[in-house]
C-alpha positions in Angstrom: 8.3 -15.8 55.1 11.1 -17.5 52.9 8.4 -19.8 51.2 6.1 -16.6 50.4 9.1 -15.0 48.4 9.7 -18.4 46.6 6.2 -18.6 45.9 5.6 -14.8 44.3 9.0 -15.8 42.0 7.6 -18.9 40.7 4.1 -17.1 40.1 6.2 -14.1 38.4 8.1 -16.8 36.5 4.8 -18.3 35.0 3.5 -15.0 34.3 6.5 -14.3 32.4 6.3 -17.4 30.6 2.8 -17.0 29.6 3.3 -13.3 28.5 6.2 -14.6 26.1 4.1 -17.5 24.7 1.3 -15.0 23.9 3.5 -12.5 22.2 4.8 -15.6 20.1 1.6 -16.4 18.9 0.6 -12.8 18.0 3.5 -12.4 15.8 2.9 -15.7 14.3 -0.8 -15.2 13.5 0.3 -11.6 12.1 2.8 -13.2 10.0 0.9 -15.9 8.7 -2.3 -13.3 7.8 -0.4 -11.1 6.1 1.4 -14.1 3.8 -2.0 -15.2 3.1 -2.6 -12.2 0.7 0.6 -12.6 -1.1 0.7 -16.3 -2.1 -1.9 -17.2 -4.9 -3.3 -20.5 -4.6 -2.3 -22.6 -7.8 -5.0 -25.1 -7.3 -7.5 -22.5 -7.3 -6.5 -20.3 -10.0 -6.2 -23.6 -12.1 -9.5 -25.1 -11.2 -10.8 -21.4 -12.2 -9.0 -21.4 -15.6 -9.7 -24.8 -16.5 -13.2 -24.5 -17.7 -11.7 -21.9 -20.6 -8.5 -23.3 -21.3 -10.0 -26.6 -22.5 -11.3 -24.2 -25.7 -7.5 -22.6 -26.4 -6.2 -23.5 -29.7 -8.1 -24.0 -33.0 -11.6 -24.9 -32.3 -14.8 -25.3 -34.5 -17.7 -22.9 -34.7 -19.9 -24.8 -32.4 -17.1 -25.4 -29.9 -16.6 -21.5 -30.2 -20.5 -21.1 -29.5 -20.0 -23.2 -26.4 -17.1 -21.2 -25.1 -19.0 -18.1 -25.7 -22.0 -19.7 -23.6 -19.6 -20.6 -20.7 -18.2 -16.8 -20.5 -21.7 -15.3 -20.6 -23.0 -17.5 -17.9 -19.7 -17.0 -16.1 -19.8 -13.5 -16.2 -23.6 -13.1 -15.1 -22.7 -15.7 -12.2 -20.0 -12.8 -11.3 -21.9 -9.7 -11.6 -20.9 -8.9 -8.0 -17.1 -8.8 -8.6 -16.3 -7.2 -12.0 -12.7 -8.2 -11.9 -13.7 -12.1 -12.2 -15.5 -11.1 -15.3 -14.2 -12.1 -18.7 -13.6 -9.9 -22.0 -14.3 -11.3 -25.1 -13.3 -10.0 -28.5 -13.5 -11.4 -31.9 -10.4 -10.8 -34.3 -9.1 -7.8 -32.9 -7.6 -8.9 -29.7 -4.8 -10.7 -30.9 -3.2 -11.7 -27.4 0.3 -12.9 -27.9 0.9 -16.5 -25.9 1.3 -15.7 -22.3 -0.2 -12.6 -22.5 -1.6 -10.2 -19.7 -4.4 -8.0 -19.1 -5.7 -6.2 -16.0 -9.0 -7.2 -14.6 -11.7 -5.2 -15.6 -13.4 -2.4 -13.7 -16.7 -2.4 -15.1 -19.3 -4.9 -16.3 -18.5 -6.4 -19.6 -21.1 -6.4 -22.5 -20.3 -9.2 -25.0 -20.4 -9.2 -28.5 -23.4 -10.7 -30.4 -23.3 -14.5 -30.2 -24.4 -14.5 -34.0 -20.9 -13.3 -35.2 -19.8 -16.8 -34.6 -20.3 -19.3 -37.7 -21.1 -22.7 -37.1 -18.9 -24.1 -39.8 -16.2 -21.6 -39.2 -12.7 -22.3 -37.5 -11.4 -20.4 -35.0 -8.1 -19.8 -32.9 -8.9 -18.8 -29.5 -6.4 -16.9 -27.0 -6.5 -15.9 -23.5 -4.9 -13.6 -21.4 -4.4 -13.5 -17.7 -4.4 -10.9 -14.8 -1.1 -10.7 -13.9 -1.7 -10.1 -10.1 -4.2 -13.0 -9.8 -3.6 -15.4 -12.5 -7.4 -15.3 -13.4 -8.3 -15.4 -17.2 -9.7 -12.0 -18.1 -9.8 -11.8 -21.4 -10.3 -14.0 -24.7 -10.2 -13.5 -28.3 -11.4 -15.7 -31.2 -9.7 -15.1 -34.5 -11.6 -16.9 -37.8 -9.4 -18.7 -39.3 
């Protein structure tokens, strides 16, 4: 009888230890999944924006047309998620350096490419979404 009671105590201790470990795992998984959404992955944001940031500053008309094509193909590839689309404006956007702009809520229609002159020089600025860090708008100002 004495051995049976000791066996029951040992079995109870093992079950309690398993319960404590399972509860710890549950709390850890809950906390880690909650933190995933709050931290931006800087490498992912950098890779996303790098295609466009190569054009930032003063560029030629030919480079401006290449940027236009890159934005157009990017927007066509992201029609399912409009928050990833980039708005393009000419001369009237005037984004200050480091400006932010909320992600679009509807599909974006680009101005005509013929607005860009091959021989022209353009100053290109970008605005980013403050929540995601992704580029959401581009302004080309003719010099």
